[in-house]
N, C-alpha and C positions, 0 to 999 in steps of 0.2 A: 137437688135442683130439678124442677120439672122441665119438660120439653118446651112448654110455652115460654118459660123464663129464658131458656137458651136462645130461642128465636128472637125474643125482644132485645137481648144483648147484641146479637149479630146485626139486627136492623139498625140499632143505635150506632154501632161502629161504622156501618156503611154510610149513614147520614152524616156523621161527624167527619169522616174522611172526605166525602164529597164536598162538604162545606169548606173544609180546609183547602182543598184543591181549587175550588172556585175563588176563595179569598186570595190564594197565592197568585192566581192569574197565570200559572205556567211560566213564571219567571220573566214575563214580558216587561220591557222598559222602553222609553223613547229611543228612537234610532237617530244617531247623528252621523252624517256622511262626510267624508273628506274627499276633496276633488283636486285634480291638477289639470292644467291647461294643455291642450295639444299645441305643439309648435313645429317649426321647421328647423332642421339642423342635420348634422352628419351622424351616421351610424357606422361604427367600425367594429368588425369582428376580428379578434386576434387570439393567438395561442401563445402560451408562455413556455420558456425552456431555460436551461442554464448551460453555460459553456465556458470555455477558456480561451483567452486571447493568446495568439502566437504570431510570430512573423510568417510571412508567406513562404519563405524559404529559410530553413534552419539546418545548418550542417554541423555534425559532430566531427571534430578533427581528432583523429587517433594516431597511434603509432603502430606500424607493422613489424617493428623490430624491438627487442628488449634492450634495456640500457638504463643508465642513470641520467637524469636531467642535469645537464651542465650549465645551461644558460636559458633564461626566459627573455623574450623580446616583446611580449604583449601581456597586458593585464586586463582586468575587468573594465568594460566600457571602452576599450581601445578600438579606434577605427582603423581597419586594415584594408589592404588592397590585395587583389588576386596575385599570388606568388610572393607575398611579403613574408619575411622570416619571422616565425613565431617562437620557436624553441630549438635548442640544440642538444641532442643526446651525446654523451661521452663516446667518441668514435674510436677509442683505443682498441678494443677487441675487434671491432668491425674492420679497422684498418689492418690489423694483424691478419685477419682472415683473407683480406684482399692480397696481402703479400704472400701468404701461404699458397693461395690459388695461382698467383703469378708464377711461383716456383714450380708448381705442378704443370703448368702450361709449358714452361721451358724444358722440363724433363720429358714431357710428351713429345715435344718437337725433336729433342735429341733422339729419342727412341724411334721416331718416324724416319728421321734421316738415316739412322743406322739400318733400319729395315729396308730402306730404299737402296742403300749401297749393297746390302747383301743380295737383294733381288737382281741388281745389275750384274754382279759377279756370277750369280747362278745362271743367268741367261747366257753369258759368254761361255761358261762351261758346258751348258746344255747344247749350244751350237756346235761345240767340238766333240759332242757325244762323250764327255768325260763324267757326266752325272746323269742320273735317271730323271724321268719326268716327275716322279713323285717328289724329289728334292726341290725341283723348280716350283712345283705347286705349293710346297710348304713355305718357301720364301715369299711367294706372292701373298699367301694368307697372313704371314707375319707383318708384311707391309700394310695390308688392309686393317689389321687389328691395331697397329700403331697409329694409323690415321684416325680411327674411331676413338681411341684413347685421347688423342689430341683434341678432337672436337668436344669430348666430354669435359676435359680440363678447361677448355675455353669457356664452356657454358657455366661451369662452376665459378670461374673468375668473373664472368659477367654478373652472375647472381650475387656474388660478394660485393661487387661495385654498386649494384642496385641497393643492397641493404645499407651500404655506407651512405648512399644518397638519402635513404629513408631516415637516417639519423638527424637530418636537417628537416625540421617540421615547417612547412610553408602553408600559407593561407590558400584554400582552394577557391574562395570567392571574395568579392568585395562585401564588407559588412562591418558589424560591430560585435566585439567579443562580449557575450552576455554571461559566459561561465568559464572559469579557469579551474581545473581540477587537480593540478600538480604544482609542486614547488621545486625550487632548485635543490638538488641532492636526492630527490625522490627517485626510487627505482620503479620502472614500469616493466611489466612482464607481458609479452605478447605471444606467449606460447599457445594459449587456447583461443583468445579473442583479442581484438585490437582495443586496448584501453583508450578511453576518451580523455584527451588532454584539454581541449577547448570546445566550446559551443559558440558558433558564429551565426548571427541573424543577418540575413542578406540586406534588408532595408526595412527599418522600423517605421518608415513613413507609410508603408503599405502593410497592413496587418489582416489577420483573419480571426474570426471567432468560430471555434468548432463546438457546436451545441448539440445536445442530445434531445431528440423529439420523441415523445411517446408514440407508440404504434397507432393509438386511437386518433392522433392528430396529424400523422404524417401524410395522409391522403389529401389534406388541405394545403400542404406546403408545395410551392412551385418555384422554379428558378425565376429570378428577376423580381421577386416580391421585396417590398421595402421592409426593413427591420430596424427597430430601435432597441437600445439596450442601455443598462446602467451598470456601473461598477462601484464597489464599496468605497474605493478611494475618493471618488467624486460623486457623492450621493445626490447633489443638486444639479448635476449635469446629465443631459440625455444625449447619447451618441447614436449615430445612424449608420446603416450599411445596406448592402444588397445581397440577397441570397443567391449564391453562384453555383451551388452543387448540393444535390441530395444523394448521399452515398447509399448504395443498395445493400451493403453488408449489414445484417442485423446484429445488434449488441444485446446479448441475453445475460441478465444478471438476476438471480433469485426469481426466475420465471417471469421477469419483466422485460419486455422487448422494446428497445429504442433504436433509433436510426440517427446517424451523425449527419448534420447539415453544415455546410461551410458558408460563412458570411464574410464578404469582402468589406474592409473598413479602411477609410482614409484617416491616417494619423499624421497629418502634415505638421501639426504642432508638437508632436512627440509626447503628448500627454499620457497616452496609454502605454502600458508596459507589458512585456510578455509574462504570461502566467496569471494575469488578473482574471478573477471570476466575473463573468458577465451574466446578468439577468436579462434574457432576451424576450422581446415581444415581436411576434411575426404577424403582420397585418395580412389576413387571408381574404378579407372582403371589405368593401367600403362603398357606401352610397351617400353622396353629398346632397345637402339641401333638400331633404325629403320630409314629407309629413310624418311625424312620429308621435307616439303616445308613450307614456311611462309603462314599463313592463308590468307594474302592479295593476294597471288598468285591465289587462286581459286575464289576470289571475284572480281578480276580485269577483265575488259572488255575494249579492245582497243577503242579509239574514232572513231566515224563514219567518213568516208571520203575516199579519194582516198588511203591514206596510210593505215588507220586503217581498213576500211570496206573491201576493196578488199583483203588485206592480211588475214583478218579473214576468209573470205569465202574460200580462197585458202586452208587454214589450215583445215577447217572443211571438205571440200571435201576429202582431202587426208586421214585424220585420221578417218573420218566417214566411208569411204569405208573400211579402214583397220579393223575397229571394227564391220564390218557387218552392216553398216547403223545406227550407234549409234545415229546420229541426222538427222532427216528427215524434209524436208520443206513441209508444206501444200500449198494449193492453194493461200493463202495470202502472202506467203513468210516467215512466222514466223516459226522458227525452234523449235522443241519440244524435250524434253528428254524422251525416252521410259521408261516405268515403270520397265522393267526387268533389267535395268542398272542404277537404281536410285543412286547407290553408286559411279557412275562415276563422275569425276570432270574434268574440263577443265583448263589447264594451258597454258600460252602463252610464246613463245620464239621468239627471233628475228632471222630471216633467210634472209640474204641479205638485211637487213634493214627493212624487212616487218614482222609484227607479224604473227606467225603461231601457230595454236591451237594444243596442245598435250593433248590427253585424258589419264586418269589414273583411277585406282580403288583406293578408299581411305579406310583407316582403321579408327582408332579413331582420334579425333581432339579436341583441346582445343582452348583457346582464342589466342594462338600464332602460333601453328603448326598444320599441317594435315599430317597424315601418308599416304605415297604412297606405295600401295601394288603391283599393276601391272602397270608398266610404262616403256617407253623407255628412260626415263630420268635417269641420274646417279648422284652419289654424285659429287658435284662441278659444275654441269650445272646451268646456270643462267636462272631464270624465271622472267617474268615481273610482277611487283607488283603495278605500278602506271605510270601515264604519265602526261605530261603538254603540253599545246598547242592543236592543232587540230582544226577542224571546230566546230563552235557552234552547239550544239545539238537542239536548239530551232527551226531552219529552215532547213529542209532536203535539201541536195545539189541538185541543178537543179530545185528548186521550186520557181516560181515567187511570191514574197510576196504580189503582187497586185492581185493574183488570189483568187477567193473566196474559203473559207475553207469548207471541208466536216464536217458533224457532228462527234463529238468525238475527234476533235483536229487535225486529219490528213488532208493533202491536197488531193485533188481529184486525183484518178488514181494511188496512190502509197500505198503499204502495209508497215506496220512497221516491223522492224527487231528486233528480241529478241534472247536471248541466252538460 
């Protein structure tokens, strides 16, 4: 094959490729825009957490002495009063201990009395110089020792009587028994720790939710904020409460840091029960009756191309000038947002069928709405939220796909355009 033939083939390939590219039209198709109306309403920012319902005061009633449960006077859900009898331990061995210590006290009294008599006789003999001072001092020491032994025996008797009283289990507070952990005939051992016999909730009409809040959200949580929550037992009901405490102690689990918050809940109808899992929503910010736009409106960018790109540039020039050069282009053609107006957002409207950029200052925003503070838009105006069609973004308009690409993905001689 001659060199002339090779050049003819190459030229033919280039002509055919350019024709195909021109015929394909770079993937362009008619653009259809979807719009939503700006309205007035409430914008609420909230964070979510999970927690557990508990009574405000919950007391675990235990036993300080070991023994066998002889009688039970309270059961699950029993309403009890402060000082009411709950259970009785078998007092046989404890009563025997009291009797034994009583006998020890009586023996100590006798020994004290004998020591006192001996000291009196010793003093009489010492006065007649019939014994030495050493013997008199020994008698005095014996009396003092006997008195100390008597005090020790009396203390042991007092301890035995206290243990006997502890065999009678009384309610420490008014409330409801929510847990009973023993049965009649069961032996409880209190040698190492006090076993729990009953759990009493003080007042189930006043409850608390103890919720775990992630460290990323805890800075927005303040005392007095209103809280709503749901429980699985009543999926169609929404309950409310007030955040009363943010505990400073961090809870670290698998390198995840959370903080416990306490939420006061009114449970006058006794619908909520201890131990229920609550899905909590804490309202951290709220603006009522504000001008708001759908969140998609500030995320939307018109497609590039004759319809989208030129209309977009037209809008930016007009509104950028109006806002004192809010968006400026550098030498590459990329437009940047100045730092001093970082709260500015761009929305798009259709003007004569072409997208036009409208700038506004935003307030708070959540997953659905963004608050518009300074804007030429009014309630009822339509803003663009999405589009279908338009030219393909992968190949910029007017660029030959057969041309070599510059490093970084862009074609030679053109700058990318951003918002």
